C-alpha atoms as one frame of an Amber mdcrd trajectory, in Angstrom:
protein
   9.011-218.292  -0.969   8.210-221.286  -3.239  10.621-223.211  -5.382   9.922
-225.173  -8.494  10.237-229.073  -8.016  12.836-230.278  -9.965  14.910-227.308
 -10.217  15.542-226.015  -6.687  17.207-222.796  -7.653  14.518-220.780  -9.494
  11.846-219.457  -7.367   8.095-219.294  -8.498   6.627-215.911  -8.896   3.044
-215.155  -7.838   0.921-215.117  -4.709  -0.156-217.831  -2.518  -3.921-218.648
  -1.989  -3.525-217.425   1.721  -2.140-213.995   0.525  -5.024-213.526  -1.708
  -7.450-214.384   1.070  -5.860-211.985   3.358  -6.040-209.240   0.684  -9.609
-209.880  -0.031 -10.569-209.926   3.575  -8.847-206.449   3.972 -10.834-205.179
   1.098 -14.190-206.452   2.247 -13.617-204.835   5.721 -12.784-201.580   4.190
 -15.861-201.861   2.154 -18.089-202.640   4.967 -16.904-199.247   6.288 -16.994
-197.110   3.305 -20.311-198.250   1.557 -22.728-197.144   4.465 -20.883-193.773
   4.517 -21.117-193.357   0.865 -24.902-193.941   0.739 -25.480-191.651   3.807
 -23.586-188.895   1.964 -25.969-189.495  -1.041 -28.961-189.085   1.178 -27.446
-185.786   2.773 -26.921-184.454  -0.797 -30.463-185.231  -1.861 -31.733-183.521
   1.400 -29.565-180.395   0.682 -31.083-180.367  -2.714 -34.566-180.601  -1.400
 -34.301-177.863   1.158 -32.634-175.525  -1.686 -35.411-176.328  -4.124 -38.201
-175.523  -1.414 -36.445-172.349  -0.533 -36.390-171.260  -4.093 -40.096-172.243
  -4.725 -41.229-170.467  -1.484 -39.106-167.439  -2.428 -40.663-167.288  -5.833
 -44.317-167.508  -4.328 -43.581-164.667  -2.063 -42.144-162.540  -4.830 -44.977
-163.311  -7.081 -47.656-162.482  -4.203 -46.005-159.179  -3.518 -45.368-158.055
  -7.146 -48.843-159.029  -8.431 -51.047-158.750  -5.243 -52.211-162.273  -5.560
 -51.078-165.712  -5.008 -50.107-167.980  -7.991 -52.794-170.373  -8.907 -50.375
-173.103  -9.576 -46.583-173.576  -9.482 -46.630-173.423 -13.288 -47.748-169.930
 -12.978 -44.260-168.993 -11.421 -42.718-170.289 -14.685 -45.003-168.504 -16.928
 -44.262-165.240 -15.356 -40.570-165.939 -15.379 -40.094-165.980 -11.441 -38.329
-169.420 -11.973 -37.023-170.982 -15.119 -38.821-174.431 -14.595 -40.598-176.118
 -11.746 -37.366-178.167 -10.092 -37.336-181.860 -10.052 -37.810-183.386  -6.408
 -34.612-185.324  -5.812 -36.608-187.978  -4.020 -39.443-188.704  -6.233 -37.582
-187.662  -9.363 -40.580-185.717 -10.791 -41.352-182.020 -10.971 -45.089-182.770
 -10.708 -44.809-184.419  -7.155 -44.697-181.040  -5.318 -47.759-180.701  -2.833
 -48.970-177.001  -3.263 -50.703-175.631   0.053 -53.640-173.548  -0.948 -54.777
-170.503   0.975 -57.717-170.805   3.163 -58.312-167.344   2.802 -61.414-166.884
   0.355 -60.420-163.327  -0.694 -56.932-164.500  -1.582 -56.881-167.878  -3.191
 -54.006-169.671  -4.592 -50.755-171.240  -3.523 -48.932-170.101  -0.479 -46.720
-172.748   0.471 -45.201-175.932  -1.348 -43.928-179.199   0.319 -42.227-182.344
  -1.087 -44.472-185.219  -2.058 -41.708-187.624  -1.105 -42.615-190.367   1.432
 -40.105-191.337   4.043 -38.231-189.509   6.729 -35.010-187.452   6.646 -31.876
-188.368   8.514 -32.894-186.131  11.228 -36.016-188.072  11.778 -38.626-185.459
  10.250 -40.853-186.402   7.431 -40.114-184.870   4.036 -43.677-183.910   3.976
 -43.284-181.476   6.789 -40.323-179.687   5.227
């Protein structure tokens, strides 16, 4: 406890420089643990959204094909026929136009048969987003 010079009986209130440095060091240590986990959880949530969006698009393509007897020409056809409300935004590219539509190789049944993300990079499990 520090005392004022001149009046030896009234203690000074406040923190010393050493106490502040110790607190700052503890906060910095906690941040070095928490920040990487935070960003990893953000990546996991984006990957979960991407998987769900791909599942919804693929399900809509399958329903379109079985209902109408032909594949949709574009993803927008799914919206026009009300199989989905709108083409979802890819969580990594932040664009609804970044989806890569796989077209049928069958000349008798042209159209979109599958969809992939246009995002570059790899997932936390090491697989490229383009292969999902």
